[in-house]
C-alpha positions as CSV (number, residue, x, y, z in Angstrom):
1,M,0.1,0.0,0.0
2,K,1.6,3.3,-0.8
3,Y,0.1,6.3,0.6
4,L,1.4,9.9,-2.0
5,K,-0.7,12.3,0.5
6,K,-1.7,11.4,4.2
7,P,-4.9,10.8,5.1
8,T,-6.4,11.7,8.2
9,F,-7.5,8.3,10.0
10,L,-5.2,5.3,11.3
11,L,-4.7,2.4,9.2
12,L,-4.3,-1.1,11.3
13,S,-3.4,-3.2,8.8
14,T,-2.4,-3.8,4.8
15,A,-4.9,-5.0,2.1
16,L,-4.4,-8.5,1.0
17,S,-6.2,-11.0,-0.6
18,L,-7.3,-14.2,0.3
19,A,-8.1,-17.4,-2.1
20,A,-11.2,-19.0,-1.4
21,T,-11.4,-22.3,-0.5
22,T,-15.0,-23.2,-1.6
23,Q,-16.6,-22.4,-4.9
24,A,-17.1,-18.6,-3.4
25,A,-15.2,-16.3,-5.8
26,E,-12.1,-15.0,-4.1
27,I,-12.6,-12.5,-1.4
28,S,-10.3,-9.3,-1.4
29,T,-9.6,-7.6,2.2
30,D,-9.5,-4.0,2.0
31,P,-7.2,-2.1,4.6
32,V,-8.8,-1.7,8.0
33,G,-8.8,0.9,10.8
34,Y,-10.1,3.8,12.7
35,V,-11.6,7.3,12.7
36,T,-12.7,9.3,15.2
37,E,-15.6,11.8,15.2
38,T,-16.7,14.4,17.9
39,I,-20.2,15.1,19.0
40,F,-21.5,18.7,20.7
41,P,-23.9,19.0,23.0
42,G,-26.9,20.6,22.6
43,T,-27.3,20.7,18.9
44,F,-27.7,18.2,16.1
45,N,-24.5,16.3,15.2
46,F,-23.8,15.7,11.4
47,L,-21.2,13.0,10.4
48,G,-20.7,10.3,8.2
49,F,-19.1,6.6,9.0
50,N,-16.3,6.7,6.4
51,L,-15.8,2.9,7.5
52,S,-17.5,-0.1,6.4
53,Q,-17.7,-3.8,6.8
54,P,-15.3,-5.8,5.0
55,V,-16.3,-7.8,1.8
56,V,-18.0,-10.7,2.3
57,A,-18.2,-12.0,-1.4
58,S,-16.4,-11.0,-4.4
59,G,-16.0,-11.8,-7.9
60,T,-17.6,-11.5,-11.7
61,F,-21.5,-11.8,-12.9
62,E,-22.4,-13.3,-15.5
63,S,-25.8,-12.3,-16.4
64,A,-28.4,-9.9,-14.6
65,T,-32.0,-9.2,-14.9
66,S,-34.1,-6.5,-13.6
67,T,-34.2,-8.0,-10.1
68,T,-31.0,-10.4,-9.7
69,L,-27.5,-10.7,-10.4
70,V,-26.1,-14.1,-11.1
71,D,-22.3,-15.4,-10.5
72,D,-22.0,-19.0,-11.3
73,E,-19.3,-19.3,-9.2
74,G,-21.0,-17.6,-6.0
75,D,-21.5,-19.4,-2.8
76,F,-23.8,-16.5,-1.1
77,I,-26.3,-18.5,0.8
78,N,-23.3,-19.2,2.9
79,A,-21.6,-15.7,2.3
80,L,-24.8,-13.8,3.1
81,P,-26.8,-15.2,6.2
82,V,-30.1,-14.2,6.4
83,D,-29.7,-12.0,9.7
84,G,-27.9,-9.7,8.4
85,Q,-28.7,-6.9,5.0
86,Y,-26.1,-6.3,2.7
87,V,-25.1,-3.9,-0.1
88,V,-23.1,-4.9,-3.6
89,K,-21.0,-2.4,-5.4
90,L,-19.5,-2.7,-8.9
91,T,-16.0,-2.4,-9.1
92,S,-14.8,-2.5,-13.0
93,G,-16.7,-3.0,-16.0
94,S,-16.3,-2.3,-19.5
95,N,-17.9,1.0,-19.0
96,A,-15.6,3.1,-16.3
97,A,-19.2,4.9,-15.5
98,I,-20.2,2.1,-13.7
99,V,-17.9,1.3,-11.0
100,G,-18.8,2.8,-7.9
101,I,-22.6,1.8,-8.3
102,N,-24.5,0.4,-5.4
103,T,-27.5,-1.5,-4.6
104,D,-28.9,-3.9,-1.4
105,V,-28.7,-7.0,-2.0
106,S,-30.2,-10.5,-0.6
107,A,-29.1,-14.3,-1.4
108,T,-31.9,-16.1,-2.7
109,S,-29.3,-19.2,-4.0
110,A,-25.5,-20.1,-3.8
111,T,-25.7,-18.1,-7.6
112,V,-28.1,-15.6,-7.5
113,L,-28.5,-11.9,-5.6
114,A,-31.7,-10.4,-5.6
115,T,-31.4,-6.5,-6.0
116,N,-33.2,-3.5,-4.6
117,D,-32.8,-1.9,-8.1
118,D,-32.8,-2.9,-12.0
119,L,-28.8,-3.2,-12.7
120,S,-29.3,-5.3,-16.0
121,S,-29.0,-2.4,-18.5
122,I,-25.4,-1.9,-16.9
123,V,-24.2,-5.0,-15.9
124,A,-22.8,-7.8,-18.4
125,S,-20.8,-10.6,-18.1
126,G,-17.3,-10.0,-16.6
127,V,-18.8,-6.8,-14.5
128,S,-17.1,-7.5,-11.1
129,Y,-18.3,-6.7,-8.0
130,E,-17.8,-7.2,-3.8
131,V,-20.6,-7.3,-1.2
132,R,-20.5,-6.3,2.1
133,K,-22.8,-6.5,5.1
134,S,-24.4,-3.1,6.2
135,L,-23.4,-1.4,9.0
136,T,-26.0,-1.4,11.3
137,V,-26.9,0.5,14.9
138,G,-25.2,-2.2,17.3
139,D,-21.9,-2.5,14.7
140,V,-21.5,1.7,15.3
141,F,-22.8,2.1,18.6
142,G,-22.5,-1.4,20.4
143,A,-25.3,-3.7,21.0
144,N,-25.4,-2.6,24.5
145,N,-24.6,1.3,23.8
146,E,-21.2,0.8,24.7
147,L,-20.5,4.1,23.1
148,E,-22.8,5.4,26.1
149,L,-24.9,7.9,24.4
150,K,-27.6,9.3,27.0
151,S,-30.3,6.8,27.1
152,A,-33.8,6.7,27.8
153,V,-35.1,5.6,31.4
154,A,-37.8,3.4,31.7
155,G,-39.0,4.4,28.5
156,N,-38.8,7.9,29.0
157,R,-36.4,9.4,25.9
158,T,-37.0,13.2,26.8
159,D,-33.5,13.6,27.7
160,A,-32.0,10.5,25.7
161,D,-29.9,11.0,22.2
162,I,-31.6,10.2,19.0
163,I,-29.8,9.0,16.3
164,W,-31.3,10.1,13.2
165,I,-30.8,7.6,10.2
166,P,-32.0,8.3,6.6
167,D,-34.8,5.9,5.4
168,G,-34.0,6.9,1.4
169,V,-37.3,7.9,0.9
170,G,-36.9,11.4,2.1
171,G,-37.6,11.0,5.7
172,F,-35.7,9.6,9.1
173,T,-35.8,6.5,11.6
174,Q,-34.8,7.9,15.0
175,V,-33.2,5.3,17.3
176,F,-32.7,5.6,21.5
177,Y,-31.3,3.1,23.6
178,N,-33.5,2.7,26.6
179,A,-31.3,1.5,29.6
180,T,-33.9,0.2,32.0
181,P,-37.0,-1.9,31.6
182,S,-40.6,0.1,31.9
183,S,-43.9,-1.3,32.5
184,G,-47.7,-1.3,31.6
185,F,-49.1,-0.3,28.3
186,G,-46.2,0.2,25.7
187,A,-43.7,-1.5,28.1
188,L,-40.3,-1.2,26.8
189,S,-37.3,-3.6,27.2
190,V,-33.5,-2.7,27.6
191,G,-31.8,-2.2,24.7
192,W,-32.3,-0.2,21.0
193,K,-35.4,1.1,19.9
194,T,-37.1,3.2,17.4
195,T,-39.6,5.8,18.0
196,T,-42.3,4.2,15.9
197,T,-42.5,0.6,16.4
198,G,-42.6,-0.2,20.0
199,N,-40.8,-2.7,22.1
200,A,-39.1,-4.4,18.9
201,D,-35.3,-4.8,18.8
202,A,-33.8,-1.9,16.7
203,V,-29.8,-2.8,17.2
204,D,-29.7,-4.2,13.6
205,T,-31.3,-1.0,12.1
206,P,-29.1,-0.5,9.2
207,I,-27.0,2.5,8.2
208,Y,-26.7,2.6,4.5
209,F,-22.7,3.1,3.9
210,T,-23.0,6.0,1.9
211,S,-25.2,8.1,4.4
212,G,-24.8,10.3,6.7
213,V,-26.7,10.5,10.2
214,F,-27.7,12.9,13.0
215,I,-26.9,12.5,16.2
216,Q,-29.1,14.5,18.5
217,V,-27.5,15.5,21.8
218,K,-30.2,17.1,24.2
219,R,-28.2,17.6,27.2
220,S,-26.0,21.0,27.5
221,S,-22.7,19.3,28.7
222,F,-21.1,15.9,28.9
223,D,-20.3,13.9,31.6
224,P,-16.7,12.7,32.8
225,S,-18.3,9.2,33.4
226,E,-18.7,8.6,29.5
227,A,-17.0,6.8,27.2
228,G,-15.0,9.3,24.6
229,Y,-15.3,12.3,27.0
230,V,-13.2,14.8,26.2
231,D,-14.3,18.2,28.4
232,A,-18.2,19.4,29.0
233,N,-18.3,20.5,25.1
234,N,-16.7,17.5,23.5
235,K,-16.9,14.0,23.5
236,N,-15.5,11.2,20.9
237,I,-17.2,8.6,19.2
238,V,-14.2,6.2,17.8
239,I,-15.5,4.1,14.8
240,T,-13.4,0.7,13.2
241,G,-13.7,-0.8,9.7
242,S,-12.8,-1.1,6.2
243,V,-11.5,1.4,3.7
244,Q,-13.0,1.3,0.6
245,A,-10.6,1.8,-2.0
246,E,-12.3,2.6,-4.9
247,K,-15.0,5.5,-5.5
248,S,-18.4,5.1,-4.6
249,Q,-21.6,6.6,-6.5
250,V,-24.7,7.8,-4.5
251,A,-28.4,9.1,-5.9
252,L,-29.5,12.6,-4.9
253,R,-33.0,13.3,-5.1
254,T,-34.4,17.0,-5.3
255,G,-34.2,18.5,-2.2
256,F,-31.6,18.0,0.9
257,N,-29.5,14.4,1.0
258,Y,-27.3,13.3,4.0
259,I,-24.1,11.8,2.4
260,N,-21.6,10.0,4.0
261,R,-18.0,11.4,2.4
262,V,-17.2,7.2,2.2
263,F,-13.3,8.1,2.2
264,P,-11.6,8.3,5.8
265,G,-9.5,11.2,4.9
266,G,-9.0,14.9,3.7
267,V,-11.1,15.3,1.1
268,T,-11.4,18.9,-0.4
269,L,-13.9,20.5,-2.7
270,A,-10.9,20.5,-5.0
271,D,-10.4,16.8,-4.9
272,S,-14.0,16.1,-5.2
273,D,-14.4,16.9,-8.7
274,L,-18.4,17.2,-7.6
275,E,-18.4,20.7,-9.9
276,T,-19.1,18.0,-13.2
277,M,-21.6,16.5,-11.3
278,I,-24.0,19.2,-9.8
279,E,-25.9,22.1,-10.9
280,V,-23.7,25.4,-11.1
281,A,-24.2,29.1,-10.6
282,V,-23.6,31.1,-13.8
283,A,-22.1,34.3,-13.8
284,G,-22.7,34.5,-9.9
285,N,-26.5,33.5,-10.4
286,R,-27.0,30.9,-7.7
287,T,-30.6,30.5,-7.5
288,N,-30.6,26.7,-9.5
289,A,-27.0,25.5,-8.1
290,D,-27.0,23.2,-6.0
291,I,-25.5,23.9,-2.4
292,L,-23.0,22.1,-0.2
293,W,-23.7,22.3,3.7
294,I,-20.7,21.3,5.2
295,P,-20.7,21.2,9.3
296,D,-18.7,23.9,10.9
297,G,-18.1,22.1,14.0
298,L,-20.2,24.5,16.4
299,G,-23.6,23.4,15.2
300,G,-23.8,25.2,12.3
301,Y,-23.0,24.7,8.4
302,D,-20.7,26.7,6.0
303,Q,-22.6,26.6,2.7
304,Y,-20.6,26.7,-1.2
305,F,-21.3,26.4,-4.7
306,Y,-19.7,26.4,-7.5
307,N,-19.7,29.5,-10.3
308,S,-19.0,28.4,-13.8
309,T,-18.9,31.4,-15.6
310,P,-17.7,35.3,-14.2
311,S,-19.7,37.7,-13.3
312,S,-18.8,41.8,-13.7
313,G,-20.0,44.7,-12.0
314,F,-20.5,44.9,-7.8
315,G,-19.6,41.4,-6.2
316,A,-18.5,40.1,-9.1
317,L,-17.0,36.4,-9.0
318,S,-14.3,34.2,-10.6
319,V,-14.8,30.8,-11.9
320,G,-14.3,28.2,-9.0
321,W,-16.0,27.4,-5.9
322,K,-17.4,29.9,-3.5
323,S,-18.6,30.4,0.0
324,T,-22.6,31.7,0.2
325,T,-20.8,34.4,2.5
326,G,-16.9,34.9,1.3
327,G,-17.5,37.0,-1.7
328,D,-14.9,36.0,-4.3
329,A,-12.8,34.1,-2.1
330,D,-11.4,30.6,-3.3
331,A,-13.1,28.3,-1.4
332,S,-11.8,25.2,-3.1
333,S,-9.0,24.1,-0.3
334,A,-12.6,23.6,2.0
335,V,-12.6,20.4,3.1
336,L,-15.6,17.9,3.4
337,K,-16.1,16.7,6.3
338,S,-17.2,13.2,7.1
339,G,-20.8,13.9,6.7
340,I,-21.7,16.4,3.9
341,I,-25.5,17.5,2.7
342,I,-26.2,18.0,-0.7
343,Q,-28.9,20.5,-1.5
344,R,-30.1,19.6,-5.1
345,K,-32.2,22.3,-6.8
346,G,-32.9,20.2,-10.4
347,A,-33.8,16.6,-11.4
348,P,-32.4,13.5,-9.3
349,T,-29.0,12.7,-10.6
350,M,-25.7,10.1,-9.4
351,V,-22.7,11.7,-8.1
352,A,-19.6,9.9,-7.7
353,L,-17.3,10.2,-4.2
354,K,-14.1,10.0,-4.7
355,L,-10.9,8.9,-3.0
356,P,-8.7,12.3,-3.0
357,A,-6.4,13.1,-5.1
358,G,-2.7,11.5,-4.9
359,V,-4.0,8.7,-2.3
360,N,-3.5,5.0,-3.7
361,L,-5.1,2.0,-1.6
């Protein structure tokens, strides 16, 4: 593994490749490490989990239909147990534009994956793939709330921290931890719950790997006894996992999209090439331009857009990335945080989330 530019995460091991001993295709393992995210009291903290689960199956597809992907050498029943949720990512093909496209899948036989989306128009024989288990609430925060978010007591979540997870259709699933059981009507046992599903166990609620999440912290300060405590105004969350070594593509809906940066290192606006994939301002007019909302670390957001042609006169703007509050100052060196929000003004589209320039895994 070679780095030409130092990333901002700690690497624990190098990539390697293991030949499968069964009919399953070769499984390639990613670099693994951990990242540290800081959350703040009294606000909605937006962040992305820039590490994923390891690859559980990989190989090449022979064919596809509107609802399936087929690898004649697969062993999906064994590789993808039914107690998990999984994502397939396309990693190569004759059309380079398909690299990084992903969708939820489940195993229907040893050689067939059922897909959430129709990939039949882009998957042909020889297209390679990787399958990973989706991260869950339990994976990130601990099955028993080991990261010690503020818990509900006997079902009372008035002061409890809430995890807001995008549901893929414009809303959120809200998850909290109940620390002591309640009784009577609507009784809750100890464990992860959602605000809408009663006593159902929510520990396996999936967090789609290209999605960012909000952690709503209601209290005004942190307690020194909490895991990750830094001071009254800072608490660290440490996340471990695998680094995805290729770009990932994500669908943008019209409106606000809550995105995980995917790569766990410093990616600037200049690195991102997002200006080639989103709606840009023309001569400084950002009415129809997409806006990137990047957390400022203080509970607010810095907003950026790309100006494609220069404007003149008062408040003239040159070509390039600009802040909505920074005039003509060049904003191309602004760093994307682990989670970003893209406000899409136009029709739905796809964007690719890239590795930073100069980084090879």
